[in-house]
Every structure is written in structure tokens, then in C-alpha cells.
N, C-alpha and C positions, 0 to 999 in steps of 0.2 A: 128608646135606643136611638142614638145618633148614627145615621147611615148615609153613605155617599152612593148615589145612584149613577153608574156609568151609563150615559145615554148616547148611543151611537147615531141616533136619528132614524132608527128602524122601529118597526112595530113591536118587536119582542122587548127591547129595553124600555120602550114607552109604557107598556103594560106592566112590566116588572116594577118600574118606578111608581106607577099608580097604585099597585097592590101594596107597596111598602108604605105609601101615604095612608091607605085605607087601614093598614095594620096599626096605625097610631105612632109610627116612627117619626123622628125628626129627620126629614129628608132634604138633602142638597143635591142638585143635579150637576153633572160635569160632563163635558164633551171633550174628547181627546183630539187635538190638532196634531196630525202625524206627518204633515208635509207643508213646507212654507210656500211651495209652488203648486197651486191648484191643479195644474195639468199633470202632475206626477201621480195623482191618485185617480181612480175611476170616477166617473160621474154618471148621473142618470140612474136607471133601474138596476145597473150592475155595480153601483157604487158602494163605497165603504169609507166612512170617515172623511168625506169631502165637505166643502163649504156649504153646499146645499143640505147635507146631512146635519150640519151644526145648526142651520136655520130651522130645520124640522124639529130637532131636539129642543131648541130654545122655545119654540112654539108650544110644544107639549108641556115643558116646565112651567110656562106661563099659565096654561090651562089648569095645571095642578096647584099653582100658587106656591111653588117652591123656588128658592134661590137657584141661580144657574150660572155656571162659570165655564170657560174654555181653558183647558190646560195645554200648554205647548210642550209636546213630547217629541217634536220632530227630530231633534238631534239624537235622542235616545233610540227612536224608532229606526233611524238610518243606521246607527251603530249596531244595534242588537238584532235587527230584523233584515234590513236591506243588505247591509254589508255581510252579514252572516250568510244570507242566501247566496250571494256572489261567491264567497269563500268556499262554501260547501260544494257548489258546482265546480269550482276550480279544482277541488280535491277529488272530483269524480263521484260525489255523493248527491242524493236527491232529497233536499230538505222540505219540510212542511212549514212555510212562513207563517201560516195562521196559528199553528201550534206554538211557534216561537214567539209570536206576538202576544198570545195569551200568557205565556210563561214570563216573558221579560217586561212587557208593557202593561197589559190590562190587569195584571195581578201583582207582579213584583213591584214595578215602579209606582203604580197607582196605590197599592196597599201601603207601601212605605210612606208615601206622602199623606195618605188618609189617616194612618195611625199617628203620624207626627202632628196632624192637625186636630187630633182628639176624636176622630170617628171610631165607632165600634166595629162596623162592618161595611163592606162594599157590596152593593146590589148590582147584579147584571141580569140580562135577559137570556142567559144560557139555559139550555134544556138539560138539567142534571139535578141531582139532589145530594144534600149533605145530611147524613144521619149521625146524630149524637147519641152515644151510649150512656148508660147509667153511671159508668165509671169516668165519664168526662171525655172519652175518646171520640174521635170523629172519623167518619168514612165517607168516601165519595161513591155514589151509586148512579146507575143509569136513570134517565127520566122515564116518566110514565109513557111519554110519546116516543117510542123506540125509533120511529121513522125520522124524527128530528133530534134524537139523542146526540148530545155534544160532549159526553163524558170522555170520549177519545182525546179530543183536543184539550181537555182539562186534566188529562192524566199526569201532566208534569207538575201539578200543584202539590205542595207539601202539606203535612198535617197542620203546621202552624198557619199556613195561608188559608187552608180550608176553615179554620176556626173563625176567620174573619170574612167568610163569603156567605152571601145570601142569594139563593136562586129561587125566586118566587114562582117561576114557571115550571119547576121540576115535576110537580104532580099534575100538571095540566094534561088531559088526555089527548088533545090534538091542537095543531096550529090553527085550524079553522076556528076553534073556540077563542083563541087569543085574538084573532082578527075581528071576530064578532064583538068581543069585549071592547076592543079599540074603537070600533064603529059606534057602539053604544055610548062610549065616553066622548064621542065627537072628535077623535084624533084624526087629523088629515093623513096620517101614515097608515091608516087601517088597511089600505089595499096596496101599500107600497111593496114592490117585489123584493125578494130576498137578494142580498149581495152575492156575487159569484166571482170566481177567478182571483187572480193576485192583484190586490188593490194598487200596488206601486208600479204595475206594468200596464199603463192606460190602454194600449192597443192590443193587448193580449199576446203579443209576439215575444214569448220568453226567450227563444233562441236569439232573436235580434237584440233584445235587451242585454243578454249575456255577451254577445259578440261586441256590442258597443262598449261594455265595461272591461272586457278581458282581451279584446282584439282577436286576431287570427293566430292560431298556434297549430300549424299543420302537423299531421302525424299519419299513422297507418291503421287501417282496419285489417285485423287478422282473425283467423279461426283459432280454435282451442289448441291446435298443434303448432301455432305460430306462423302458418303460411299466410303471406300477404295477399289480401284480396282487393284492396283499394286504398284510397287516401281520404283524409278528412281535413277540415279547416280548424278543428279544435275539439277536444274531448268534452268541453262544456256544452256542446250542442247535442249531446246524447244522454239518454237515461236507460237504465236497465229495463229490459222488456220491450224496448222500441223496435218496431219493424219497418216503418216507413222512413224514407229519407236517407237510407244507407248508401244509395248510389253505387252499389257494387257492380251492377250491370248484368249479373247472371245469378241464377239460383244455385243452391247446393247440388252436389252430384246426384242426390236422390230426387231432385226437382222441387224440394220443399223450401219455403222462405227461411231466411235467417233472421235471428233476433239478437239484440245487444245483450250479452251475458255479463260483461265486466267492463269497467272503465279504468284505465291505468294512466293517470296524468303524468307521472314521473317519466314513463317511457313514451307517452303520447300515443298509446295504443287503445283502440276500441276493439274488444273481443266479441265476436259474433258466433252463433251456433244455432242448433235446432231448438224448437220451442220446448221440447221435453226437458232440456237442460235448465230451463227456468223454474222447474218445480223444486221449490225449497222445502227441506224437511227440518232444518235446524238453523237457528240464528242466535247471535250473541252481541252484547253491547256493554261497554264499561260505564257509560254515562247513565246512572241508575237513580231513580227517585221513587219514593213510596207515598201514595195518596192516603195518609193516615198511618197507623202503626205498621211497622214492617211485619212480614210473615211470621217471624219468630215471636215477636212481642204480642201479636194478635192470636197466637196459638194455631195458626194454619199448619206450621211445620216446626221442626227444631233445627238448631244451628249454633254457630259460634259467634261471639261478639268480642271484639278487641278494639275499644275506642271507636266503635262504629261497626255496623254489620259488615262482615267479610264473607261469610258463607252460610248457606242453609240447605237443609236436605230438600229433595224434590217434593213437589206437590202437584196435584192434577187441577188444572184450571182451563181457561180459554185465553186466546190471544187475538188481538185485532191489530192490523198493520196499516189500515187506511181509514180516514174519517168516513163514517157511514158504510164501512165495508163489513164483510162477514166476520164472524168469530170462528175460531178453529180450536177444537180440543187440543190441549198441549200439556206437556210436562215441563215444569219450570223449576230451576234451581240456581243458586248463587255459588260461584266458585272463584276464589282469588279476586274478588272485586268485580267480577263479570257476571251479568245475568245471562243465563243460557236457557233457550226455549226450544223444545223439540215437539213438532206438531205430528198428529196422527195422520192427517190428510195433507199432502203437499200443497203449498201455496205458490201460485205463479207470479213471477216478476217482482219479488221483494228486493228492494234496493238499499244499500247503505245510506244512512241519513234519515230514513224513515223511522218513526217511532213504533215500537212494539209495546202495546198497552195490554197488561195482563189483568184478567177478570176472574173473579170467583162468584159465579152467578151474576147478579147485577152489580156487585161491588168491584170497584177499580182497586186492585191491589197495588199496582205501581207500573213503571215503564222503564224501558231503556231505549237509547238511540242506537239503532242497528249499525254495527261495525263490520260484521262478518256473516255470511250465509253459506250454507252447504246444500248442494243440490241432491236430488233423490238418487242420482247415480254415483254419489260420494265424491264428486269432483268439485272442489271448492270453487265457488263463483267469485268470492271476494276475500280479501285479507290473506291471500296465499303468500 
């Protein structure tokens, strides 16, 4: 099988490429150049997709004896990830740029080019597994190493994309085993630290980055009854659940701190209130995708189809709203093109723009981008 190994320059993708070679595949390595200005992406131990990472990837490819190329996806990365990140904050939402990068760059863009060039599959170092059924269907599942499981950020992949994905690390029981294997193979990246934070914000100052891109847009900080408590320089400087940096100057009448409950860019209002109001019991989103057959086609539930899935009856599963976050028992159903999720235990600080990934055991059923949440006291936090 002819496969394209996406090599980030880290230890996971290096070992994944090596295992693909060991499996007898015809492997070609590729590193993605995501920024034309080196200073716009992180460097060092906290880096991701930097020049030094490309050098590390090239070195590993040389040791494996496979062809190696660098693909320039900087324009696509800016449009689909960086600009999207800015636009989402401008609209009062909290996006996950890593998830969007996986969706638009590492799989959609790379897969499209790989298929056009005659490759059968794309290999990555993600911790997740693709299970193929006897009927030819495919499912995305959690990895054996739950602490490193990355199925959440892969929840946006479609059935067609999954058919062309190969995750050699999915059944590996621990990251330590991957590092030990890299050391045995003589890879210099064996002890290289994992990347963290947002790669296109070099200094880690997200608020400063957004202010530079969007400028100052002063408005008011209000409570849930509309009483003005203070001023702000721009709604893009706040996220749902935030406590610090509100600069109201005094606590609530009961003496307890206030938290950001809602962000309203149109009126330039930041709504604050008690921590209890952050407890979300229901969420919904219209941007929906399924990682394999949809719930009706796979027999999880029943529903109606009309030129594409429009509605299905509820089923009991679990939902995860943050990478490496907890999962919560939930009832999931589809209504008029919107995925709705009701959790048994309230989740604190869920923000529009986050992805709600739905699981059935270890299987990723699908996901939606959250547009609306409802708090436990039945006062809508967003989308009112």
C-alpha cells in the first residue's frame, strides 16, 4: 500500500512513519509548512510545525530511507485556522484551533492532495483507532492510551476521510513505550517534549494577539438583569467561564466572585454572574458531522432521512467538550438539522464555538460545534 506519512517533527509521527515502513508499505514523508514567517509559530520545546521541526522530520525520514517533502500550506492554514480563530472570537465564540487544523489542514487538505497523487492512505501519529467492519463500514474509536487519546480532536473526520487514515499508535498502551521505541531506533526526537498551546501565537498572549487583529471595541460589563457593572475594551478579550481580569472592582452583593456567562458582540456586552449559572445541562449545534455511519444507518437509533439525515430519535451515550476532558453521560438526538445533547450531570463553563463530541463506549459517533447552551437554572446562557 502506498501511504503518505505526515511528519510533524515530533516523536509520535516519527514512530508512526517507522511502523508504516516496518509494515511493508511504500512510505513517503511530508512535513507541512504552515507559516512563511518563522516567528509566527512557536519554537523550541513548545513548538509545532516550525523550521526546526521540519529539520527533525527530515532527519528521521533519512534514517528510515524514505523520500521526504515539505508542502506549503501557509495560505490555507491562515484562511482556515488563523482567520477562523479571529472570526470566532469576534463573534463571541471560543474555538479550538487544533481541532480546526485537523479538520481543514491535516486531513481535508492533505488527504485531497494525497489522493490526487495516488496515495492510498495518510499516516499520522495521532492516538486513536479506526475499526473496519465486515460490511466495509469504518468507525473511529479511542486509543488504548486513554491519557493521550486524541479521538476528540479527530471527531470532525467523516466516514470517507477515515477510510484513508492510518493511526499506527492507536493500540500502543503508553507514550513511554513510543519514546522507548524511538530511542531504540536512534531517533533524536525520542525525548523531544510535546507541543503545547496555540502555535500561531508565539508569546502565548491570546488577548494581545486578538487586540492586535481586532483593535479596541469598548463596551459594557453587565449582570444577568442588565445592570451595568463596568467597562471593557472588547468582547474578544473574554471567554465564557472567565473569572480573572474582569476589573469590575467589587464582588457581587453576596460577596462571591463573578464569572463570564455570555458574550454579546452585537451589543458589545459581556454578561457576568455567579459560578452556579455556568452549570450547563443542555447544548446544541447545527454544524454536525458523523465519524462513520450516522446513528440511524449504524442501528444506534431510528430516524428520518430526506436527502441527508435531518432527525433521529434519542439515544444514550456520552459527550466530551474539551480535549483530554471528562466524558459525561448524555441523551443525544437530532432535530431539524440541529444536534441536541442533554447531560445528566451539569458541565461547568461550556462555551459556544467548542465542539461537543459524542461517544458510545469507545466509539466516536459524531460531533457538533456548540451554538447554544442552557444552564441548570433554565436561563439560557447563549443564543437567547
